[in-house]
C-alpha positions as CSV (number, residue, x, y, z in Angstrom):
1,M,3.1,-15.1,-24.1
2,T,-0.2,-17.3,-24.0
3,A,-3.5,-15.9,-24.1
4,G,-4.2,-16.6,-20.6
5,K,-1.5,-15.0,-19.5
6,S,-1.7,-11.6,-21.6
7,N,-5.6,-11.6,-20.1
8,R,-4.3,-10.9,-16.7
9,I,-3.1,-7.5,-18.0
10,G,-6.5,-6.4,-18.2
11,K,-7.6,-7.1,-15.1
12,L,-5.1,-4.7,-13.2
13,R,-8.0,-1.9,-13.1
14,E,-7.5,-0.9,-9.4
15,R,-4.6,1.6,-8.1
16,V,-3.4,0.4,-5.1
17,T,-0.4,1.8,-2.8
18,I,2.4,-0.2,-1.0
19,E,3.0,0.9,2.6
20,R,5.6,0.3,4.7
21,M,5.9,0.6,8.6
22,E,8.3,3.1,10.1
23,R,9.2,3.6,13.8
24,A,10.6,6.4,15.4
25,P,11.4,7.6,19.0
26,D,8.7,9.2,20.5
27,G,10.8,11.3,23.0
28,F,9.5,9.2,26.0
29,G,11.3,5.9,25.8
30,G,9.1,4.3,23.2
31,A,8.4,4.4,19.5
32,G,5.5,6.3,17.5
33,V,4.4,4.0,14.6
34,S,3.5,5.7,10.9
35,W,3.5,4.0,7.2
36,S,5.0,5.5,4.3
37,D,4.0,4.8,0.7
38,V,6.7,2.7,-1.1
39,A,4.9,2.5,-4.6
40,T,1.7,2.6,-6.5
41,A,0.6,-0.1,-8.8
42,H,-2.2,-1.2,-10.7
43,A,-3.6,-4.6,-9.7
44,E,-6.2,-7.0,-9.7
45,V,-8.2,-7.3,-5.9
46,I,-10.3,-10.4,-5.5
47,S,-12.1,-10.8,-2.4
48,F,-12.6,-13.6,-0.5
49,K,-15.9,-14.4,2.0
50,G,-14.6,-12.9,5.5
51,R,-15.7,-13.9,9.1
52,E,-17.4,-11.3,11.5
53,H,-16.7,-12.0,15.3
54,A,-17.9,-10.1,18.8
55,H,-14.5,-9.5,21.0
56,D,-14.3,-7.7,24.1
57,G,-17.8,-6.3,23.0
58,R,-17.0,-5.1,19.6
59,T,-17.6,-6.2,16.6
60,E,-14.7,-7.2,14.3
61,T,-14.4,-8.1,10.6
62,R,-11.6,-10.2,8.8
63,A,-12.1,-10.5,5.2
64,P,-9.4,-12.6,3.1
65,C,-8.1,-11.3,-0.1
66,R,-6.0,-11.4,-2.9
67,V,-4.1,-8.4,-4.8
68,V,-2.3,-9.4,-7.9
69,M,0.2,-7.1,-9.6
70,R,3.3,-7.0,-11.6
71,Y,6.5,-8.5,-10.1
72,R,8.0,-6.3,-7.6
73,E,11.5,-6.8,-5.4
74,D,10.7,-4.9,-3.1
75,V,7.4,-6.3,-1.3
76,T,7.5,-7.9,1.9
77,S,4.7,-9.3,4.6
78,A,5.7,-6.5,6.8
79,M,4.1,-3.9,4.4
80,R,0.5,-3.3,3.7
81,I,-1.7,-2.2,1.1
82,R,-4.0,0.8,0.7
83,W,-7.0,0.0,-2.0
84,R,-9.8,2.8,-2.2
85,D,-10.3,3.5,1.8
86,R,-9.6,0.0,2.9
87,L,-6.2,-1.5,4.1
88,L,-4.9,-4.6,3.8
89,D,-2.4,-6.7,5.6
90,I,0.3,-8.3,3.5
91,Q,-0.1,-11.9,4.8
92,S,2.3,-13.8,2.3
93,V,4.2,-12.7,-1.0
94,I,4.2,-15.3,-4.0
95,D,5.6,-15.5,-7.3
96,P,3.0,-17.8,-8.8
97,D,4.7,-19.5,-11.7
98,G,8.3,-18.8,-10.5
99,E,8.7,-16.6,-13.1
100,R,9.2,-13.2,-11.9
101,R,6.0,-11.9,-13.8
102,W,3.7,-11.7,-11.1
103,L,3.3,-11.3,-7.7
104,A,0.1,-12.6,-5.3
105,L,-0.3,-11.1,-2.0
106,D,-2.5,-12.9,0.4
107,C,-4.1,-10.2,2.3
108,I,-6.5,-9.7,5.1
109,E,-8.5,-6.6,5.7
110,T,-9.4,-6.4,9.3
111,T,-11.9,-3.9,10.6
112,G,-12.9,-3.2,13.9
113,S,-11.0,-2.7,17.0
114,E,-8.0,-5.0,15.6
115,A,-7.5,-2.6,12.3
116,G,-5.5,-0.1,14.2
117,I,-6.3,2.7,12.0
């Protein structure tokens, strides 16, 4: 293992929870949505500059970030990350070096009316 690759482990200081959306019949012909925990992992969360805009009289913020963790096969872009008091929608799941050591999850944190919290 080279020095650059071993240094990544020390950056996994955050605890994140991977969540999966589940739909269940609501008894009225529709479906209710809930989120269930898949796993908790150590990760590095890298925030990027976000954007804020007004929509229907409300301010919405979309902040991109990247979550880096040890490789897992069960993470998809249909999931989300719960980090501290924030929800991050997974946009893409990347194996950066193709060696199944790390996962880079490109995410968007949405606050305001789009968040659906």
